[in-house]
C-alpha positions in Angstrom: -38.3 -87.0 -42.7 -39.2 -89.1 -39.7 -38.4 -92.8 -39.6 -42.1 -93.5 -39.3 -42.6 -91.8 -42.7 -39.9 -94.1 -44.2 -41.9 -97.1 -42.9 -45.1 -95.8 -44.4 -43.6 -95.0 -47.8 -42.1 -98.5 -48.0 -45.1 -100.3 -46.6 -42.6 -101.6 -44.1 -42.9 -103.5 -40.9 -40.9 -102.4 -37.8 -38.9 -105.2 -36.3 -37.4 -103.2 -33.4 -36.8 -99.6 -32.3 -40.5 -98.5 -32.3 -39.5 -95.9 -29.6 -37.3 -94.2 -32.2 -39.8 -93.8 -35.1 -40.0 -90.0 -34.4 -36.3 -89.6 -35.1 -35.4 -87.5 -38.1 -33.4 -88.9 -41.0 -32.0 -86.7 -43.8 -30.4 -89.1 -46.3 -30.2 -92.8 -47.4 -28.1 -95.2 -49.3 -28.8 -98.7 -50.8 -26.1 -101.4 -50.9 -25.6 -105.1 -50.3 -21.8 -104.5 -50.0 -20.8 -103.3 -46.6 -17.3 -102.5 -47.8 -18.9 -99.9 -50.2 -20.9 -98.5 -47.3 -17.7 -98.1 -45.2 -15.7 -96.7 -48.1 -18.1 -94.3 -49.7 -21.0 -93.5 -47.4 -20.9 -90.5 -45.0 -23.7 -88.9 -43.0 -26.3 -91.4 -44.0 -29.3 -92.0 -41.8 -31.0 -95.0 -43.5 -29.3 -98.0 -45.0 -31.4 -100.1 -47.4 -29.9 -103.6 -48.0 -30.7 -107.2 -48.8 -27.7 -108.4 -46.7 -29.2 -109.9 -43.6 -26.4 -110.7 -41.2 -24.8 -109.2 -38.1 -22.1 -107.3 -40.1 -24.9 -105.1 -41.5 -25.8 -103.9 -38.0 -22.2 -103.5 -37.1 -21.5 -101.4 -40.2 -24.6 -99.2 -39.7 -23.5 -98.7 -36.1 -20.0 -97.6 -37.1 -21.5 -95.2 -39.7 -24.0 -93.7 -37.2 -27.0 -94.8 -39.1 -30.4 -94.6 -37.4 -32.3 -97.2 -39.5 -31.7 -100.3 -41.5 -34.4 -101.4 -44.1 -34.1 -105.0 -45.3 -35.5 -105.1 -48.8 -36.9 -108.1 -50.8 -38.7 -109.4 -47.7 -35.5 -110.4 -46.0 -36.1 -111.5 -42.4 -33.3 -111.0 -39.8 -32.9 -113.6 -37.1 -33.0 -112.8 -33.4 -29.2 -112.2 -33.2 -29.5 -109.4 -35.7 -32.5 -107.9 -34.0 -30.8 -108.0 -30.6 -27.6 -106.3 -32.0 -29.8 -103.5 -33.5 -31.6 -103.0 -30.1 -28.3 -102.7 -28.3 -27.0 -100.2 -30.9 -30.2 -98.2 -30.9 -30.9 -98.8 -34.6 -34.4 -99.2 -36.0 -34.9 -102.3 -38.1 -37.6 -102.4 -40.8 -38.4 -104.9 -43.5 -40.2 -104.3 -46.8 -41.2 -106.6 -49.6 -40.1 -104.0 -52.1 -36.9 -104.5 -54.2 -33.9 -102.2 -53.6 -34.5 -100.1 -56.7 -38.2 -99.5 -55.9 -37.5 -98.8 -52.2 -34.7 -96.3 -53.0 -36.9 -94.6 -55.7 -39.8 -94.2 -53.4 -37.7 -92.6 -50.7 -35.9 -90.3 -53.2 -39.2 -89.2 -54.8 -40.5 -88.4 -51.3 -37.6 -86.1 -50.7 -35.1 -88.2 -48.8 -31.8 -87.5 -50.5 -28.3 -88.9 -50.7 -25.0 -87.8 -49.4 -24.2 -84.4 -50.9 -20.5 -85.3 -51.7 -19.5 -86.4 -55.2 -19.4 -90.2 -55.5 -16.9 -92.0 -57.7 
């Protein structure tokens, strides 16, 4: 699935990274706890979160994620947007809640990591 399709499905607004909307993504995860993302997530392309701080971008960069979707209408400040630009990560915001956003993407065919989760 292309990132632009993720944006469409979530009725999202692109905050930065418009030049990467044609990039493919194959999986997603949703979490507000970056420690869980670091501990359990592998090979994820899209991170859905309500945590709106620089650590979110740093975590996504470490995990090679291509896109961060801020749920619940969260609005990142310029510091976060600049970090994402430097890291080459697309930032998107949606008014949807985490559960709905994850459900829509899953229903559209965007899966999760294939490894067993504890």
